C-alpha positions as CSV (number, residue, x, y, z in Angstrom):
1,M,-23.7,7.4,18.1
2,K,-21.1,10.1,18.5
3,I,-18.0,10.1,16.2
4,R,-14.9,12.1,17.0
5,P,-11.0,12.0,16.8
6,L,-9.5,10.7,19.9
7,D,-7.0,12.7,21.9
8,I,-4.6,10.0,22.8
9,R,-2.4,12.4,24.7
10,Q,-5.1,12.0,27.4
11,F,-4.9,8.9,29.5
12,D,-8.6,8.0,29.2
13,D,-8.8,8.2,25.5
14,A,-5.5,6.3,25.1
15,K,-6.5,3.5,27.5
16,A,-10.0,3.2,26.0
17,A,-8.6,2.9,22.4
18,A,-6.1,0.2,23.6
19,E,-8.9,-1.8,25.3
20,V,-11.0,-1.7,22.1
21,Q,-8.1,-3.0,20.1
22,A,-7.0,-5.7,22.6
23,V,-10.6,-7.1,22.6
24,A,-11.1,-6.7,18.8
25,F,-7.7,-8.3,17.9
26,R,-7.4,-10.7,20.9
27,S,-3.9,-9.3,21.6
28,S,-2.6,-7.7,24.8
29,G,0.8,-6.3,23.6
30,G,-0.5,-2.9,22.6
31,Y,-2.6,-2.6,25.7
32,R,0.4,-3.4,28.0
33,Q,2.5,-0.8,26.2
34,V,-0.1,2.0,26.7
35,I,-0.5,1.1,30.4
36,D,3.3,1.3,30.8
37,D,3.4,4.7,28.8
38,I,0.7,6.0,31.1
39,K,2.4,5.0,34.3
40,K,5.6,6.7,33.2
41,A,3.8,9.9,32.0
42,E,1.9,10.1,35.4
43,A,5.3,9.8,37.2
44,E,6.6,12.7,35.1
45,H,3.5,14.8,35.3
46,R,3.0,15.1,31.6
47,L,0.7,14.1,28.9
48,L,1.3,11.2,26.4
49,P,3.1,12.1,23.1
50,A,0.9,13.8,20.5
51,P,0.3,11.9,17.2
52,E,1.7,14.9,15.4
53,D,5.1,14.3,17.0
54,K,5.6,11.3,14.9
55,K,5.9,10.8,11.0
56,P,3.6,9.7,9.5
57,V,0.8,11.2,11.7
58,A,-1.7,8.5,12.8
59,I,-5.1,9.9,14.2
60,P,-7.5,7.5,15.9
61,W,-11.1,8.1,15.4
62,G,-13.6,6.6,17.7
63,A,-17.4,5.8,17.9
64,F,-19.1,6.3,21.2
65,L,-22.3,5.0,22.6
66,D,-23.4,6.4,26.0
67,D,-19.8,7.7,26.4
68,Q,-18.3,4.3,26.0
69,L,-15.8,3.9,23.2
70,I,-17.1,1.0,21.1
71,A,-15.0,1.2,17.8
72,V,-11.7,2.6,16.6
73,V,-10.2,3.5,13.2
74,Y,-6.8,4.9,12.7
75,A,-6.3,7.4,9.7
76,I,-2.7,7.7,8.8
77,D,-1.2,10.5,6.7
78,F,0.9,9.1,4.0
79,N,2.2,10.1,0.7
80,M,2.3,7.5,-2.2
81,R,3.9,7.4,-5.6
82,F,1.4,8.1,-8.3
83,E,2.3,8.9,-12.0
84,G,5.8,9.9,-11.1
85,Q,4.5,12.3,-8.3
86,S,3.6,12.4,-4.7
87,A,-0.1,12.1,-3.9
88,G,-1.6,12.3,-0.5
89,M,-2.9,9.0,0.8
90,C,-5.0,8.2,3.9
91,G,-4.0,4.9,5.2
92,I,-6.6,3.1,7.2
93,G,-5.5,0.7,10.0
94,G,-6.3,-0.6,13.4
95,V,-9.9,-1.0,12.6
96,G,-11.7,-2.6,15.5
97,T,-15.1,-2.8,17.2
98,R,-16.0,-4.5,20.5
99,P,-17.7,-7.7,19.6
100,E,-21.0,-6.9,21.4
101,Y,-21.3,-3.8,19.3
102,R,-20.5,-5.1,15.9
103,R,-22.8,-4.9,12.9
104,Q,-24.3,-1.7,14.2
105,G,-22.8,0.6,11.7
106,A,-20.0,2.0,13.8
107,I,-17.2,1.6,11.3
108,R,-19.4,3.0,8.5
109,K,-20.0,6.1,10.5
110,I,-16.3,6.5,11.4
111,M,-15.2,6.0,7.7
112,Q,-17.7,8.7,6.6
113,A,-16.2,11.1,9.2
114,V,-12.7,10.3,8.1
115,F,-13.5,10.8,4.4
116,E,-15.2,14.2,5.2
117,N,-11.9,15.3,6.9
118,T,-9.6,14.3,4.0
119,P,-10.0,17.3,1.6
120,Q,-8.3,19.7,4.1
121,K,-5.3,17.3,4.1
122,E,-5.3,17.1,0.2
123,Q,-5.4,13.4,0.3
124,V,-6.2,11.9,-3.2
125,F,-6.3,8.2,-2.4
126,S,-6.9,5.9,0.5
127,Y,-5.4,2.4,1.1
128,L,-6.0,-0.4,3.6
129,Y,-5.4,-4.1,4.2
130,P,-8.8,-5.7,4.6
131,F,-10.0,-8.7,6.6
132,S,-12.6,-8.9,3.8
133,F,-12.4,-7.3,0.4
134,A,-16.3,-7.5,0.1
135,Y,-16.7,-5.6,3.4
136,Y,-14.5,-2.6,2.4
137,H,-16.0,-2.6,-1.2
138,Q,-19.1,-1.1,0.2
139,F,-17.0,2.0,1.3
140,G,-15.6,2.4,-2.3
141,Y,-12.5,0.3,-2.1
142,D,-11.3,-1.9,-5.0
143,F,-8.4,-4.2,-5.6
144,G,-5.0,-2.7,-4.9
145,C,-1.5,-3.6,-6.0
146,R,-0.8,-7.1,-7.2
147,R,2.4,-9.0,-6.5
148,I,3.9,-12.5,-6.4
149,Q,4.6,-14.3,-3.3
150,A,7.6,-16.5,-4.3
151,E,9.0,-19.6,-2.5
152,I,12.3,-20.5,-4.1
153,P,14.3,-23.6,-3.3
154,F,17.9,-22.7,-2.5
155,R,19.1,-25.1,-5.3
156,E,17.5,-22.8,-7.8
157,L,19.9,-19.9,-6.6
158,K,23.0,-21.6,-7.9
159,Q,22.6,-20.1,-11.3
160,F,23.3,-16.6,-9.8
161,S,26.9,-15.6,-9.6
162,S,28.1,-13.8,-6.5
163,S,29.0,-10.5,-8.2
164,G,29.7,-7.2,-6.6
165,Q,30.2,-6.7,-2.9
166,I,28.0,-7.1,0.1
167,R,28.1,-5.6,3.5
168,L,26.1,-5.6,6.7
169,A,24.4,-2.2,7.2
170,D,24.6,-0.3,10.3
171,S,22.8,2.8,11.8
172,T,24.6,5.2,9.5
173,D,23.3,3.6,6.4
174,Q,19.7,4.8,6.4
175,P,20.3,7.5,3.7
176,V,21.8,4.9,1.3
177,I,18.9,2.5,1.8
178,E,16.3,5.4,1.4
179,N,18.0,6.4,-1.8
180,I,17.9,2.9,-3.2
181,Y,14.2,2.5,-2.2
182,N,13.2,5.8,-3.7
183,R,14.9,4.9,-7.0
184,F,13.2,1.5,-7.0
185,T,9.8,2.9,-6.4
186,E,9.9,6.2,-8.4
187,D,8.3,5.0,-11.4
188,T,5.6,2.9,-9.9
189,N,2.1,3.6,-8.5
190,G,1.1,2.9,-4.9
191,A,4.4,2.7,-3.1
192,V,4.5,4.7,0.2
193,I,7.0,7.5,0.4
194,R,8.6,6.4,3.6
195,E,9.5,8.8,6.4
196,G,10.1,8.8,10.1
197,T,8.7,5.7,11.9
198,R,8.4,3.7,8.7
199,W,12.1,3.5,8.4
200,R,12.7,3.1,12.2
201,M,10.3,0.0,12.2
202,L,12.5,-1.6,9.6
203,L,16.0,-0.5,10.5
204,D,16.1,0.2,14.4
205,K,17.1,-3.4,15.1
206,N,20.3,-4.8,16.7
207,P,21.0,-7.7,14.2
208,Y,22.9,-9.7,16.9
209,L,20.0,-9.5,19.5
210,D,16.9,-9.3,17.2
211,Q,18.3,-11.5,14.4
212,R,17.1,-9.2,11.7
213,Y,19.8,-8.4,9.2
214,T,20.1,-5.7,6.6
215,Y,22.6,-6.0,3.8
216,I,23.7,-3.6,1.1
217,W,24.8,-4.8,-2.4
218,T,27.4,-2.7,-4.2
219,D,28.5,-3.3,-7.8
220,D,32.1,-3.7,-9.0
221,H,32.3,0.1,-9.6
222,G,31.4,0.9,-6.0
223,D,27.8,1.9,-6.7
224,E,25.3,1.0,-4.0
225,R,22.4,-0.4,-6.0
226,G,20.4,-2.8,-3.7
227,Y,19.5,-3.8,-0.2
228,F,17.5,-6.6,1.6
229,I,16.4,-7.1,5.1
230,Y,15.9,-10.7,6.2
231,E,14.9,-12.9,9.2
232,K,14.9,-16.7,9.8
233,K,11.4,-18.2,9.7
234,S,10.8,-21.6,11.1
235,D,8.7,-24.1,9.1
236,P,6.9,-26.6,11.4
237,A,6.7,-29.1,8.6
238,F,10.6,-29.2,8.4
239,P,11.9,-28.8,12.2
240,K,15.5,-29.9,11.6
241,P,18.4,-27.3,11.4
242,G,19.0,-26.3,7.8
243,D,15.3,-26.6,7.0
244,E,14.4,-22.9,8.0
245,V,13.0,-20.4,5.6
246,F,15.1,-17.4,4.6
247,H,12.3,-14.7,4.8
248,V,12.9,-11.4,3.1
249,L,11.1,-8.7,4.9
250,D,12.0,-5.8,2.6
251,W,14.2,-5.2,-0.4
252,A,14.8,-2.8,-3.2
253,V,17.1,-2.6,-6.2
254,T,18.0,0.1,-8.8
255,D,17.9,-2.6,-11.6
256,I,17.5,-6.3,-12.3
257,E,21.3,-6.8,-12.3
258,A,21.4,-5.7,-8.6
259,L,18.6,-8.2,-7.7
260,R,20.6,-11.0,-9.4
261,G,23.6,-9.9,-7.4
262,I,21.7,-10.1,-4.1
263,L,20.2,-13.6,-5.1
264,G,23.9,-14.7,-5.7
265,F,24.8,-13.5,-2.2
266,I,21.8,-15.3,-0.6
267,N,22.9,-18.5,-2.2
268,R,25.8,-18.5,0.3
269,F,23.3,-19.5,3.0
270,D,22.4,-22.7,1.2
271,S,23.8,-24.9,4.1
272,Q,21.5,-23.2,6.6
273,F,18.2,-22.7,4.7
274,R,15.9,-24.8,2.5
275,L,13.8,-22.2,1.0
276,L,13.9,-18.4,0.1
277,E,10.7,-16.5,0.6
278,M,10.1,-13.1,-0.9
279,R,7.7,-10.8,-2.7
280,L,8.1,-9.7,-6.2
281,P,6.2,-7.0,-8.0
282,L,4.4,-8.0,-11.3
283,H,6.7,-5.8,-13.3
284,M,9.7,-7.9,-12.2
285,P,8.3,-11.3,-13.1
286,V,9.9,-14.6,-11.9
287,E,10.1,-15.7,-15.4
288,S,12.8,-13.1,-16.2
289,L,15.0,-14.4,-13.3
290,F,15.1,-18.1,-13.3
291,K,16.1,-20.7,-15.9
292,E,13.7,-23.2,-14.5
293,V,10.4,-21.7,-13.4
294,D,8.4,-24.7,-12.3
295,P,10.4,-25.4,-9.1
296,V,9.5,-21.9,-7.9
297,N,6.2,-21.7,-6.1
298,R,4.4,-18.6,-7.2
299,R,1.2,-17.2,-5.8
300,L,-0.5,-14.2,-6.9
301,Q,-1.5,-11.9,-4.2
302,T,-3.7,-8.7,-4.0
303,A,-1.9,-6.6,-1.5
304,G,-4.7,-4.5,0.0
305,Q,-7.4,-2.2,-1.4
306,I,-7.4,1.3,-2.9
307,R,-10.0,4.0,-2.9
308,V,-9.9,7.3,-4.8
309,L,-11.0,10.2,-2.5
310,D,-10.5,13.2,-4.9
311,I,-11.2,12.0,-8.4
312,R,-10.7,15.3,-10.1
313,K,-7.2,15.8,-8.6
314,A,-6.2,12.1,-9.4
315,L,-7.3,12.7,-13.2
316,L,-5.3,15.9,-13.3
317,M,-2.2,14.0,-12.1
318,L,-2.4,11.4,-15.0
319,K,0.6,11.3,-17.4
320,L,0.0,11.0,-21.1
321,P,2.6,8.7,-22.6
322,S,4.8,10.1,-25.4
323,W,3.4,7.4,-27.9
324,L,-0.2,8.6,-27.5
325,P,-1.7,11.7,-29.1
326,N,-3.8,14.2,-27.1
327,L,-6.8,12.4,-25.5
328,T,-10.3,13.6,-24.5
329,C,-12.7,11.4,-22.7
330,K,-16.0,12.0,-20.9
331,I,-16.1,9.8,-17.8
332,A,-19.4,9.2,-15.9
333,V,-18.5,8.1,-12.3
334,S,-21.0,6.7,-9.7
335,D,-19.9,6.9,-6.1
336,A,-22.4,5.5,-3.7
337,F,-20.5,6.1,-0.4
338,L,-19.2,9.5,-1.4
339,P,-21.8,11.0,-3.5
340,K,-20.0,14.3,-4.0
341,N,-17.7,12.4,-6.3
342,S,-20.5,11.3,-8.6
343,G,-20.8,13.1,-11.8
344,L,-19.4,13.7,-15.3
345,Y,-15.6,14.3,-15.6
346,Q,-14.6,15.8,-18.9
347,L,-10.9,14.9,-19.2
348,S,-8.5,16.5,-21.6
349,L,-5.0,15.1,-21.6
350,S,-2.1,16.6,-23.6
351,H,1.7,16.6,-23.4
352,T,1.7,20.2,-22.2
353,G,-0.9,19.8,-19.4
354,N,-4.3,18.3,-18.3
355,H,-7.7,19.9,-17.8
356,V,-10.6,18.3,-16.0
357,F,-14.1,19.9,-15.9
358,F,-16.3,18.2,-13.3
359,E,-20.2,18.5,-13.4
360,P,-21.7,17.0,-10.3
361,Q,-24.8,14.9,-11.0
362,D,-26.4,11.6,-10.3
363,I,-25.4,9.2,-13.1
364,T,-28.3,7.5,-14.9
365,S,-28.7,5.4,-17.9
366,Q,-29.4,8.7,-19.8
367,T,-26.1,10.2,-18.9
368,K,-24.1,10.6,-22.0
369,A,-20.4,9.6,-21.6
370,D,-17.5,7.9,-23.4
371,L,-16.7,5.8,-20.4
372,R,-19.1,4.8,-17.5
373,I,-17.5,3.3,-14.4
374,S,-18.0,3.1,-10.6
375,A,-15.7,4.9,-8.2
376,E,-14.5,1.5,-6.8
377,A,-13.4,0.3,-10.4
378,L,-11.9,3.6,-11.2
379,A,-9.6,3.4,-8.2
380,S,-7.9,0.2,-9.5
381,L,-7.9,1.6,-13.0
382,L,-6.1,4.7,-12.0
383,L,-3.6,2.9,-9.9
384,G,-3.0,0.6,-12.9
385,S,-3.6,-2.7,-11.1
386,R,-6.3,-3.5,-13.5
387,D,-6.7,-2.3,-17.1
388,L,-9.9,-1.1,-18.8
389,K,-10.3,-4.2,-20.9
390,E,-10.4,-6.4,-17.8
391,L,-13.0,-4.1,-16.2
392,M,-15.1,-4.1,-19.3
393,T,-15.0,-7.9,-19.4
394,V,-16.5,-8.3,-16.0
395,S,-19.0,-5.5,-16.7
396,E,-17.4,-3.0,-14.2
397,A,-16.9,-0.4,-16.9
398,E,-18.5,0.4,-20.3
399,L,-17.3,2.3,-23.3
400,S,-19.9,4.1,-25.4
401,H,-21.0,2.4,-28.5
402,E,-21.0,5.8,-30.2
403,L,-17.2,6.0,-30.0
404,S,-15.2,5.3,-33.2
405,A,-12.9,2.2,-33.3
406,R,-10.0,4.5,-33.1
407,Q,-11.3,6.4,-30.1
408,K,-11.9,3.1,-28.3
409,D,-8.4,2.0,-29.1
410,L,-6.9,5.2,-27.7
411,I,-8.8,5.0,-24.5
412,L,-8.0,1.3,-24.0
413,A,-4.3,1.9,-24.8
414,F,-4.3,4.8,-22.2
415,F,-6.0,3.0,-19.3
416,R,-3.5,0.0,-19.2
417,V,-1.9,-2.0,-16.5
418,K,1.0,-0.2,-15.0
419,P,3.9,-0.9,-12.6
420,A,2.1,-0.7,-9.2
421,C,3.3,-2.1,-5.9
422,I,3.1,-1.3,-2.2
423,Y,5.7,-2.6,0.3
424,D,4.3,-1.2,3.6
425,Y,1.7,-2.6,5.9
426,F,-0.2,-0.4,8.3
């Protein structure tokens, strides 16, 4: 089996990749688009656009048997928020294999090749949305950001006053919307730092033709502090007019007051919609918004999976809270899929800087360490979607019995749940 990046400027590679995905996902839309693009490029005597011409860059990798493309994985160059900084992140998407070649290790081999390529791109993490959490766990992925899927009856919005001002956004408003999104996500882990096509996918719509509307909320002082994008969503169980769902595709606010202002505006649609549907990060809980919580249907979701690619760099980026003294910890990490990550990490955190010394080795029961953990569990621990206490409860991490009670308390206090959320699919 041969693995290589596909050159989708070339017609053969582009068509072959589209064929795999059309079969794998039982959808012809992408294939039709590629065929149309090829016909246009042929007529103009040029190649197809290069992936590098778009931001973020998405490179397809393929597995070949006897010169036939049998599987495809897209590796997307993102940056994500982590500890108040920008961290390189390899987004994985468009994973597909022709049915007759499934369960022959093609995706495993592609993932290995992609991971071997990430150091030169300085990617610290990888993120994906799985069809099966267990399947991608074998490649070192663990639970990613958690959030609440909320279904809110419109009658529950009456408590919110219609404060501030609201206006329909137009094509000149992208800088305003970007600024609000960046302020909303700057202190969280996991959020994609959006650029290029990520914004165009959301904002390049004609609201009157596409029926996708973007509104910006401004406070009484003229400060633009929130936006939301919504579409109408039909509910087969309630086919009558006025029973549709007000589906919020994307939103961001600078503070909770702005969110309350937006909810007050949405209440004006009460004669047209039965239900408001939106996603909320765990650090903005439903209980802080509504006087009556029971009528709000809340479902906890795990939005994708995360994998740490460069453990040393991730540890160096950690921030020590002002309320914690200097912290040292020897962490023994086992990484079955990326053995180069396996070893002992001597972490030293202070308010003036971090130091990490890495000693590559196979972790055994004889390895002396303060904390023993798998690379999978470490990924969610660093992200902050799970804390150390939870991981210890389910035997996915272990603190040394030789640590003093104070040392254990300090390590547990540091590896805590943090604001973490991702708002982009890929």
